[in-house]
C-alpha positions as CSV (number, residue, x, y, z in Angstrom):
1,M,-12.8,9.1,-34.9
2,T,-11.7,9.2,-31.3
3,T,-12.8,11.6,-28.5
4,L,-10.0,13.3,-26.6
5,R,-11.0,14.8,-23.2
6,I,-9.2,18.1,-22.4
7,P,-8.7,19.1,-18.8
8,T,-10.0,22.4,-17.6
9,P,-6.6,24.2,-17.4
10,L,-5.9,23.4,-21.1
11,R,-9.4,24.3,-22.5
12,A,-8.3,27.9,-23.0
13,Y,-6.2,26.5,-25.9
14,T,-9.1,24.6,-27.4
15,G,-11.6,27.4,-27.5
16,G,-13.2,26.2,-24.3
17,N,-14.0,22.7,-25.7
18,A,-13.8,19.8,-23.3
19,D,-14.1,17.1,-25.8
20,I,-12.3,17.2,-29.2
21,T,-12.7,14.7,-32.0
22,V,-9.4,13.5,-33.3
23,S,-8.3,10.9,-35.8
24,G,-5.4,8.5,-36.0
25,E,-4.3,4.9,-35.5
26,K,-2.0,5.7,-32.6
27,V,-2.0,8.1,-29.7
28,S,0.8,10.1,-31.4
29,D,-1.5,10.6,-34.5
30,A,-4.4,11.7,-32.2
31,L,-2.1,14.2,-30.5
32,N,-0.8,15.5,-33.8
33,D,-4.3,16.0,-35.0
34,L,-5.2,17.9,-31.8
35,A,-2.2,20.1,-32.3
36,R,-3.2,20.7,-36.0
37,Q,-6.7,21.7,-34.9
38,Y,-5.5,23.8,-32.0
39,P,-1.8,24.9,-32.5
40,A,-1.6,26.9,-29.2
41,I,-2.0,23.7,-27.2
42,K,1.2,22.1,-28.7
43,T,3.7,23.7,-26.4
44,H,1.7,22.7,-23.4
45,L,1.8,19.0,-24.4
46,F,5.2,18.6,-26.1
47,G,8.7,19.8,-25.1
48,E,11.1,21.4,-27.6
49,D,12.4,17.9,-28.4
50,G,8.9,16.9,-29.6
51,E,8.4,14.4,-26.8
52,L,5.3,14.4,-24.6
53,R,6.1,16.4,-21.5
54,P,6.6,14.3,-18.4
55,F,3.8,16.0,-16.4
56,V,1.2,15.2,-19.1
57,N,-0.6,11.9,-18.3
58,L,-2.6,10.5,-21.2
59,F,-5.1,7.6,-20.7
60,V,-6.6,5.3,-23.3
61,G,-9.7,4.2,-21.5
62,E,-8.5,3.6,-18.0
63,S,-4.9,2.8,-18.9
64,N,-2.0,5.3,-18.7
65,I,-0.1,5.2,-22.0
66,R,3.1,5.1,-20.0
67,D,2.1,1.6,-18.9
68,L,1.3,0.6,-22.5
69,Q,3.3,1.5,-25.6
70,G,3.6,5.3,-24.9
71,V,2.6,7.5,-27.8
72,D,2.8,4.4,-30.0
73,T,-0.2,2.9,-28.3
74,P,-2.8,1.9,-30.9
75,I,-6.3,3.4,-30.5
76,R,-9.5,2.0,-31.9
77,E,-12.4,3.8,-33.5
78,G,-14.6,5.3,-30.8
79,E,-12.0,4.9,-28.0
80,R,-11.8,7.7,-25.4
81,L,-8.6,9.4,-24.6
82,M,-8.1,11.7,-21.6
83,I,-5.3,14.2,-20.8
84,I,-4.8,14.4,-17.1
85,P,-2.2,16.9,-15.9
86,S,0.0,16.0,-13.0
87,I,-0.6,17.8,-9.8
88,A,2.5,18.7,-7.8
89,G,2.5,19.7,-4.2
90,G,4.6,19.9,-1.1
91,S,4.3,18.4,2.3
92,L,1.3,19.3,4.4
93,I,3.1,18.2,7.5
94,P,6.0,20.4,8.8
95,S,9.3,18.6,9.1
96,L,9.7,17.0,12.5
97,T,13.4,18.1,12.5
98,G,12.3,21.7,12.3
99,E,13.8,22.1,8.9
100,G,11.8,23.2,5.9
């Protein structure tokens, strides 16, 4: 079994749980197990095409799966996965040209 860490904004879809035990040999298996246990979280992780949404960052240990094999990244028994949502923002410095 693998532990999947859920970020605070998504815990409303996991009954408030921060750590979920999931099973699978690959990241995709673990995510599918998570969605099976908590169906309401699925639309927040996957697009209509079934692909992981671009703003969802998933780490195996300290490595982003996008730098590994994506959702096909193998996971080992006892490994820790973390979902880290992207944080978007704008410029804190007003434009020097006076625009925007």
